[in-house]
N, C-alpha and C positions, 0 to 999 in steps of 0.2 A: 506494500499500500503505499500511496504519496499524502503527506500531508494529513491533517486529522491530529487525534488525541489517543492516546496509550490507555487502556483500562490495567495494564502488566498483563496480560494475556496477549495481545495483539505483539505482531513484530511491525511498527510503523517505521518507515521511511521518511522521515521528515525533511531533511536534507540540512539540517543543522546539527543537533544533535546525532542523528545518524547520517551520514553522509558520505559519498564516495565519489569526490572530484568534481563537483559541478561548478559551473562559472570557471573553468579551469583551475580551480583551488585545491590541490592533491593533497587535502587531508583528509584520512580514511579514518571511519567508528562505525561498527557494526554490530548488529545485537545481540548479546550473550549467546543467544540459542542456534547463532551459527554455529559453533563451537559442537552441540548436538548432533546437528546436520554434516558434519565433516568427519563425525565418529561414527555415524549411521552409514555413511559412504564408504567406511571399509579401513578408512586410516587408521593405523596405530599408534604412530607418532609422527608430529610436524615440527617444522622450523617456524620461528618466529623471531630470526634473524631477518631485517631487509631493508631495505632506502624507507619504509614507513612505519618501523618499529616504533619511533620516537614521536609520529603524529602527535599524538593525544599526552605525551608526558609522560612524567614519571608513572603517574595515575594510570595510565592506557597501558604501560606496560605490564603493571602489578594486575591491574582488573582482569586483564587478558591471563594472564597465569593465573590468577585464583580460579576463575571459568575453567581451565584446561584442567587442575587438578580437580576441582569441582564434578568435572564428567570423566577424570578419572582417562584422558587423554594424555598420552606423555609427548613432551615436549625439548624441544633444546635450542638453544642461540641468545636466550635472554634471560632475566635471573630478576628477582627482588632484592631489595635492601636486606632484608634480614637474609635470604642466600647468599649474599655478597658476606654480609659480616661474619656470618657462621662458617664461612669457607667453603661452600659448594660448590665443586668441580662443575665445569660448563659441559663435562658428558652427560650423556644419557644412556642406559645400558636396556637395552630389549635383547627379548629370547627369539629366536626362530629356527625349528627343525633343530633342537639340539645345539644351537650356535649363540655366544652373546655377542650383541654388535654393540659398540660402541659409537654413538652417533655424536657429533658437535658440528655446530652450525654457525658460521660470520657472517657478515653484511661488508659491503665497501664503502658503504656511508650511511646518512639518516638525512640526506637532504638539506644538510647546515643545520640541522636542529642539534644543538648541542646534548651531550651525555655526559654531565658533570658527577651523575651517581655511578656509572659506569655500570651500566644495567645490561647494555647490548654487546656482546664479543664482536670484536673489527677483525676485517679479514687482512688488513694492510696498518702498516703505520705511517705517519705523516707524509712521509716521503715517497710511499709506493711501494716499498719493500714490505716482504710478509711480516706480519704481526708475531713476533716472537713471542707473546703469552699464548698466542693461538697454535704455534708449534708444538712449545711445550706442554698444553694441553693435550695434543696428540699423544705426545712421547707418553704421560701420564698415563693415559687411557688404556695405550697397548700394555702400560706396565702394571695396570691392575691384574690381581689375579683372577683368573676366569675367561678376560675378556678374547674373543675368538680374533675380530676385525674391529677394524676403526674406521667410520664413511664419514667422509667431511661432507657437508653440502654449504656452499659457500653463492649468497647473493653478491653474483657479480655480473661483470661483462657489462659490453656497450650493446643500448636497445636498436633491435633491428640488424644486427649485425651478425653473419653467418659464421664468421670467424672468429676465434678467441681472441683478446688483447693479449700483448706479449706480457702485462704485468701475471694476470691468470695463468698464462703457461709457467711464469716461474714458480706460482704460489703453490699451484698443481703439482711440480715438481719438488719442490721443498715440502710438501705436505706427504708425500709419498715417502720422502728420504727419511722424516720423522717418523713413520710407522701406519701411515695410512692405507688403508686397502684399495680405497675407490675414494674418487673427488666426484660430487655429481652437481652441477651446476644450475645457477636459477637466477632470471630477470630478463634478459635480453629478448624474452617475448617472441624468438625464435630458435630453431633447430641452431647446433652447433655442432662439429664432428664429437668423436672420441680418439683417443689414442691409447695405446700401451706405454707405460713408463716404467723402466724398469731402476729401480734403488741401486744404489751404491752396493747394496749387500748383496745383490742380486734377486731382491723379493721383484715378482711381477705386480704393476699396480695399475688400476685404471681409473682414466680423469673422462668424465662425459662433459664438456662443456656447459652446455644447456641442453634442455629437454623441452623447451617452449613452453608455452601455453596448454596447461592440461586441462583446463575448461577456461572458455573467458567468452568475451563478448566483441572482440576483435575481428575484424573483417581479413581479409584476404588468405591464400594458400597457406602463405608462409606461417599466418600468426596463428590459423586454425588446425595445421598439422602438428603432431606431434607424437611421443613415442612411451609405451612402459620399458622400462629397461628390467631385464632379468638375470640377475650375476648370481651364480652357484660356487659356494664353498666345500672344500672338503678339506679333511684335515690328512697331511702325510706322516709318513712312520716317525717322522721328529716332533710330533702333535701340535707341528703349526699350522696354521688354517691357510690357503691359498686358492685363489680362481680354478675351477674345472671347467665352467664354461659361461658364456655371456650371449646374451641373445637381447631381441627389441621385438615387439609388438608393435607396429603401428599404429595410431589413433588418429582420429579426427571430430571438431567440436560439430556436432550437429545443431543448426539451430532451429529453434523450436519450444513446444511451451511442452515441459520444461527442455531446455537445453539439453544435451546426451554427449556425453563421449561414447565413442563407437571405433570398434577397429576398425581400420582404412585398408580394404581389400582392392583400392581402384573400384573401376566402374567404369559409367559412359559419361557423365559429369566431369565436365573438364578441370572446375578447380579443384576438387576431391581428387584425381588420378594428377595432377599438377602437385598438391601434395604429398601423393606417396609418392612419386618419381625423386620428388627433393630429400625426404626422410630416406630412401633408399640410397641416395647417392651420396647424404652427408654420413648417415652411419654405417653403409657396407648392406646389401642386399644378401650376402652370404650368411649373415648373422639374425637374419629375419625369422621371427616365429610366426609361422603362418597359422588360423584358425577357422579360414573357410570364409563362409558370408558376413557381412556386417554387423555384427552384434552388441550388444548393451553390455558394457566392463562394469 
């Protein structure tokens, strides 16, 4: 709904309290029930580190965390003042198929909004080099007993550019050298390629620089085409985990009521076909996992 009053049970999008960039003012704030929607959509962990994380200041950061914790939805990338004072680490550990994965998230910036309380983890130092605190957080996560892999999800990159920026490539390499198994980026709103990176100790890591928009209202094939990355881990004889397979499912944002994310299997529609061709070119067709006709994911 737009406008009107709320009795506490409705979700009212009034363009004031709950707003999303009207009149080119990119300050976002959404109803807390969005957290339940995300969880109902099958997400088990979210990154809260992005360039809009501080749009509503310290209270916005902390109330977002309060809602995520109330819904028991894991998150990573921001913290409350109490978290900071208690010395809680930046990582969050989730379990999947007998593997314990430590997640760390960071952002390239906050659109010029200061973060004097240090509640959002930055990807970079002021001079543009990788943030030493971030690299230390990766090393600490890998050293935690029982952690099988560390995945970094940076919010970085130049919007609408389909090749990663030089600082992002450097951060990916230093993060994998520090112990990350994978680096999976966001923010450009379009797909960017992936690459295998070999760490100095011989470990193989994967950098996926951008997976585009999972779901959005943006127009154009490049912005509606995305992918779901599939990463498989195994344990070697030495007990260390490593990649055993990497693949992706091409996806497409289907406009309608509601919007849907569907598998992009191509077809007669020129824009959908263009999106699939772009995806297969950037992520290598040999790694595609096919599922047949387009279906709701």
